[in-house]
N, C-alpha and C positions, 0 to 999 in steps of 0.2 A: 308311798302311800299318796293316793290321789284325793284331794279334797271333795266334799260333797257338792261344792259348787266352786266355779273359778272366781267368783266375786266375794270376797270377804264381807262386804257391806250386807249383801243378800243373805248370807249365812248367819250373821249377827242378828239381823232383822227376823229371820225365821226363828232363831232361838227365842228372842225376846217376845214374839207373838205367841209361840207355843208356850211360853212361861207365863203370859199374861202380865208382862212387864211394860210399863209405858216407856215410849222411846221419844226423845226430843232431839231432832237433827238440828244441832247448833250450826253446823257447817257441813261441807262434803266430808271432811276428814275428821270431825268430832261430833260425837253423839252423847246424851246423857240418858241413862237408863235407870229408872226408878224401881228397886227392888223392895217389895213388902217383907219386912222381917217377921212382924206379927202385927195385929190389929192397931197397935198405938205406935209402932216403929217402921221407919223405912230408911233405906240408904240409897243414895244417889251414886251410880258408877258411871264413870267417864270412859268412853271407848273412843281411841284414837286410831286412825288408819293412815298408812303411807309412811310411817316411821320405819327406819332400817337398823338391823344389827349392824355390828362391826364387819362382817363379811358381806354386807349389801342386800341381805334377804329382808324382805318386807315383813313387817310385824303388825300384829293387831295388839294394841296396848290398852289394858283395862287399869283404872285406879279409882280409888274413893278416898275422900278426905276423912280423917278420924278426929281432927281438931288442930288447935294451934301447935307449932313446933316448940318444944320446951327442952332445954339441954338436960334438966334433971331427970327427964324420962328415957334419954339415950340408951344407957347401959340395959335397962329393963326390956326395951323394945328390941334392941340388937339380941339379947338372949332369946326373946320370943321369936324372932325371925328363924332361929334354928329349929323350931318345932312346927312351922307352917307348911303345909302341904302345897298350898297355891299362894303365890305372892311373897312379897317382903316389904317391910317398912321403910320408907324413903321420905325425904324432905322435898317439897315442891315449893319454889319461890315465885311469888307474884310482885307486882310493883309496891303493894301495900304491906305484904307480910309473908311469913313462911308457914306452911302447913305440913302436918303429918299426913301421909298418905299410905295406902297399902296398894301396891302396885303388882300387876302380873302381866306377862307378855306371852304371846304365842306367835310361831311362824305362820304367816298367812297362807303359805303353800301346803302346809300339812294340817291346818286347823280343821276341826270337825265339831259338829253340833254338840255332842256329849262333853267334850273338853271344854268348849266355850261356856256351856251351861254350868259345869262344875267350877270353873274359874270365877265367873260372875257371881254365883250363889256363895262361894267361899269367901272371896274377899269382901262381898257385902256383909255377911254375917260376922266375919271376924273383926272388921272395922267397926261395925255397930257395938260389938262387945267391948273393944277397946275404948271407942268414944264414951260408952256408958261409964266404964271404969275411971277414965281420965277426967271426964267433964261432968258425969252424973246426968247428961241430958242427951237428947237426939237433936243434933244440929243439921244434919244432912238427909 
């Protein structure tokens, strides 16, 4: 399968523009896309370029924070992972704390606009739902 464009950044940019999502290019290899869930809720999806899988294939990585990592939610989230079509829950560590994220990866060489759109929408919506259940608020 040939991608719609040789540049994964251009493909993601076209998806964001077509979907009316705002894009903040924080660096060459990391962007923040804001997805409006409803008039009162939004979710920020981080897009990372240049990562590779174990076989050396370039990835487009999507993730969004759902709140702080809490051990008491681990089993519930692992069970929920088995029902997700796009993405899986994971823990992301920073210098200050650990966060619960919903993450999805795609191979750059086979990525297409429809699959990127589906992935971003799905993880944004699912993360917002979990954020609402766990925190009762919209933090991202």
